C-alpha positions as CSV (number, residue, x, y, z in Angstrom):
1,M,5.5,-35.9,26.9
2,S,3.8,-38.0,24.6
3,E,3.1,-38.6,21.0
4,E,-0.2,-36.3,20.5
5,E,1.4,-33.3,22.5
6,V,2.6,-30.5,20.1
7,P,4.7,-27.8,21.4
8,A,3.4,-24.5,21.7
9,E,6.1,-23.1,19.3
10,E,5.1,-25.5,16.4
11,I,1.5,-24.3,17.0
12,A,2.6,-20.5,16.3
13,E,4.4,-21.3,14.0
14,E,1.7,-23.0,11.5
15,E,-0.4,-20.0,12.6
16,V,2.1,-17.5,11.6
17,E,2.3,-19.1,8.1
18,E,-1.4,-19.2,7.5
19,E,-1.7,-15.5,8.2
20,V,0.9,-15.4,5.6
21,A,-0.6,-17.1,3.2
22,E,-3.7,-15.2,3.9
23,M,-2.5,-11.9,3.4
24,N,-3.0,-10.6,-0.4
25,V,-1.2,-7.8,-2.0
26,L,-4.3,-5.6,-1.6
27,D,-4.8,-5.8,2.0
28,A,-1.3,-5.8,2.7
29,L,-1.2,-2.3,0.8
30,K,-4.4,-1.1,2.6
31,E,-2.3,-1.9,6.0
32,V,0.6,-0.3,5.0
33,L,-1.2,3.2,3.6
34,K,-3.1,3.2,7.2
35,K,0.0,2.8,9.0
36,A,2.0,5.3,6.8
37,L,-0.9,7.7,7.4
38,V,-0.5,7.4,11.3
39,H,3.1,8.2,10.8
40,D,2.7,11.2,9.0
41,G,4.0,9.6,5.9
42,L,1.2,9.6,3.3
43,R,0.9,12.1,0.3
44,K,-2.4,12.2,-1.4
45,G,-3.1,14.1,-4.5
46,L,-1.4,15.3,-7.3
47,H,0.1,18.2,-6.0
48,E,1.2,16.8,-2.9
49,C,2.7,13.2,-4.6
50,A,4.2,15.5,-7.8
51,K,6.2,17.3,-4.9
52,A,7.2,14.3,-2.9
53,L,8.3,12.7,-6.1
54,D,10.4,15.4,-7.6
55,R,12.0,15.9,-3.7
56,R,13.1,12.3,-4.1
57,S,11.8,11.5,-0.7
58,A,8.9,8.9,-2.0
59,R,9.1,5.4,-1.8
60,L,6.1,4.1,-3.1
61,C,3.5,4.9,-5.5
62,C,-0.1,3.8,-5.8
63,L,-1.8,5.6,-9.0
64,A,-5.8,4.7,-9.8
65,K,-6.3,2.8,-13.1
66,D,-9.5,4.7,-13.5
67,C,-8.1,8.2,-13.8
68,E,-9.5,9.5,-16.5
69,N,-6.5,12.3,-17.3
70,E,-3.9,10.6,-19.0
71,E,-1.4,13.2,-18.6
72,Y,-1.8,13.1,-14.8
73,K,-0.8,9.5,-15.5
74,K,2.0,9.8,-17.5
75,L,3.5,12.5,-15.3
76,I,3.2,10.6,-11.9
77,R,4.5,7.6,-13.9
78,A,7.7,9.6,-15.1
79,L,8.6,11.4,-12.1
80,C,8.4,7.7,-10.6
81,A,10.8,6.4,-13.2
82,E,13.0,9.6,-12.8
83,G,13.4,8.5,-9.0
84,E,12.8,4.7,-9.5
85,V,10.2,5.0,-7.1
86,S,7.7,1.3,-7.5
87,V,4.1,2.1,-8.9
88,I,1.4,0.1,-7.5
89,M,-1.8,0.2,-9.8
90,V,-5.0,0.1,-7.5
91,D,-8.0,-0.8,-9.6
92,S,-10.6,2.7,-8.5
93,G,-9.6,5.7,-7.2
94,K,-12.8,5.8,-4.7
95,D,-10.8,2.6,-3.1
96,L,-8.0,4.2,-2.9
97,G,-9.3,7.5,-1.1
98,A,-10.8,5.5,1.0
99,W,-7.8,3.6,2.0
100,C,-5.7,7.1,2.2
101,G,-8.5,8.1,5.1
102,L,-10.3,10.4,2.5
103,A,-13.6,8.6,3.5
104,K,-16.8,9.4,6.4
105,L,-17.8,6.2,8.2
106,D,-20.7,5.0,9.3
107,A,-20.9,3.7,13.0
108,D,-20.2,0.4,12.3
109,G,-16.8,1.5,10.7
110,E,-18.2,1.1,7.0
111,V,-17.3,3.6,4.5
112,K,-20.3,5.6,4.0
113,K,-18.8,8.5,1.6
114,A,-15.3,8.1,-0.2
115,V,-13.4,11.0,-1.5
116,R,-11.6,9.8,-5.1
117,T,-8.1,10.3,-5.4
118,S,-6.3,9.3,-8.3
119,C,-2.4,9.3,-6.6
120,A,-1.1,8.7,-3.3
121,V,2.5,8.3,-2.2
122,I,4.1,6.8,1.1
123,T,7.0,8.9,2.3
124,D,7.6,7.0,5.3
125,F,6.3,3.2,6.0
126,G,6.2,3.7,9.9
127,E,6.8,0.5,11.4
128,E,8.1,-2.7,10.5
129,T,4.6,-5.0,9.9
130,R,3.9,-8.4,8.2
131,A,2.1,-6.3,5.4
132,L,5.0,-4.4,4.8
133,T,6.7,-7.4,4.5
134,V,4.5,-8.9,2.3
135,L,4.4,-5.7,-0.1
136,L,8.0,-5.1,-0.4
137,D,8.4,-8.9,-1.4
138,Y,5.8,-8.5,-3.9
139,L,7.7,-5.3,-5.4
140,Q,11.0,-7.4,-5.4
141,K,9.4,-10.1,-7.6
142,Q,8.0,-7.6,-9.8
143,A,11.3,-5.8,-10.2
144,D,12.9,-9.1,-10.9
145,G,10.2,-10.0,-13.6
146,E,10.8,-6.4,-15.4
147,E,14.6,-6.9,-15.6
């Protein structure tokens, strides 16, 4: 083997490291929400989320920052604090709704019309993915920062 040749294993490791660096928390959240939806582990809306949080079956909660109703946000945050569930704040309820599958898509797969949701709870992550690892690492860093 000459000095210029690089084993295939090293190339694969470099590509994986680049992919991990490229994925941010919102992209990871989108992927985790889609996996949870496929595995029937996603609850959307106040009623379903409150039931999941009250039963202590929730593992992660997403709350929209643009929710107008302060009582709604206070209830969800209180239920999350009671059950020790992590909360991720998302900028827009329309984005959260689209990520949860509450959207109509056009032929190209672009979102044509999205229904707004202010809260979504994951009860089952589904399969173990790189996005889930990125998201859980982010949540662990946030929890360490608060203590």
